[in-house]
N, C-alpha and C positions, 0 to 999 in steps of 0.2 A: 544305066538307069533301069533297063528292062530286067536285068539280073536282080537288082535290089527289089523291084516290084514283085518278081516271081518268088523271091525268098521271104519277103515280109508281108506282102499283100494279103495272103490268106489269113494271117493272124488278125487282120482288121476286117476283112470281108466276111469271114464266117460269122463272127458274133453280130456284125451289122446286119447281115441277111436274116438271122434269126430274130433280132429285135424288130426288123421290118415285118416279118411274118407274125410275130406276136402283136404288133400294132394293128395289123390287118384283122387278126382274130378278135381283138377288142373294139374294132371299129374306128381307130384313129388314123389308119392309113387307108387311102382309097384304093379301089380296084384298079383304077388307071395307074396309080403309083406302083402297084404290084406288077402290072403289065410291063411298065417301063423297067422295073427291077429285073424282070425275066430277060428283057432285051439286053440290059447291061450285063447280067450274069452270063448270058450266052456269049457276049463279046469277050468278057474276061476269061471264060473257060477256053474259048478258041485261042486267045492270046497266050494263055499258059501252055496249051498244048502245042501251038505253033512254035513258040520260042524255046520250049523245054523238051520237045519230043525225044531227042537223043538222051538227054540227061535223065529222063523218066523211063529208061529202058532196063534198069536193073535194081535189084534189092527191093526195099519197101516202096521206092518210087515207082517201080513197075506196076505195083498194085494200085497206086494212086492214079497212074495213067489210065488204067482200066476204069476206075471210079469216075474220072473226069470224062472219058469218052462216053460211058453209059449215062453219066449225069448230064452231058450235053444233050443226049437224046431225051432225057426226062425234062430238061429245061425247054427244049423245042416242043415237047408235048404240051407243056404249060402255055407256051406262046400260042400254039394252035387252039388251046382251050379258050383263050381270050379272043382269037380271031374268028373262030367258027362256033356258031351256037349249038350245032349238033354234037352231042357228046362232050360239051364243054366241062361239065362237072367231073366226069371221069378223067378227062385229060389233065385238069388242074389237080385232081387227087393223085394221079400218077406222078406228077411233078413234085408235089409236096412230100408224099410218102417216099418217093424215090430218093429225095434229098435227105430224108430222115434216116433211111436204111443204108444207102450206098456208103456214106462215110463211116457208118458203124462197121460195115464189112471191112473197109479200108483200115480202120483203127484196129480191128481184131487181127487182120493180116499183119499189120505193123508190129503188134504185140508179139506175134509168133516169131518175127525176125529180129527183134531188138530186145534182147534179154535185159539190158540195163534199164529199160523203161517199160517193160512188159506190163507192169501193174498199172501204170498211168494210161497206157493205150487200151488195155483190156477194160479197165474201169470206165474209160470214156466211151468205148464201144457198148458196154452193157447199159450205161446211163442213156445213151442215144437210143438203143433198142427198146428199153423200157419206156422212154418218152414216146416212141412211135406207137407202141402198144396202147399207152394211155390215150394218145390222140385218137387212134382208131376206135377205142372203146367209147370215147366221147361222141363219135359220130353215131353210135348206137344209143346215145343218151345215158351212158354209164361213166360219168366223170366229166372232167373239165379239159377242154382242148388246150387251153392256155397252159395248163400244168404239163401236158405232154410236150408242147412246144418249148417250154422252159427247160425241161429235162434234156431234150435233144440239143437245144442251144448251149446249155452248160457243158454237156458231155463233149460235143464237138469242139467247143471253144477251148476246153482244157487240153484236148489232144492236139489241136493245131497250134496253140500258143506254146505248148511244150516243144513241138517240132521246130517252130521258128526260133525259139531260144536255144534249143539243143544243137541245131544245125546252122 
């Protein structure tokens, strides 16, 4: 069962996470729910790393192991942002933007290694990166945060669903 969850879980968890973030952006998901989502995400990342560490040691998966290790740190920063009031906004921003950009790097890395699907992964990486830029611009009042979140969510979902189906 843990192998099936490791292989197919991300195909569900990635789009669900971004739908949750979008819900928070428009005010239909509470701050407490996002805090709980961070705790669940930290548990899932730890599970994926603990059960797949050796499998994640070569090829494109080695890049994704780095993404998950650094991403766990970003997730823990987000948890700290909920727990400690000092610096909370910055810690939450590190978590959110970290998870916008880290998978974009992983997708670009995968594109370099997997010629047969390079276009899918590179396109997913670019879409995620553009989404992060759009979101950051929205923080300066130049655009809509939800549009950035949607671009990131679509880009990352396309990449992870392709990986689940392909492998």
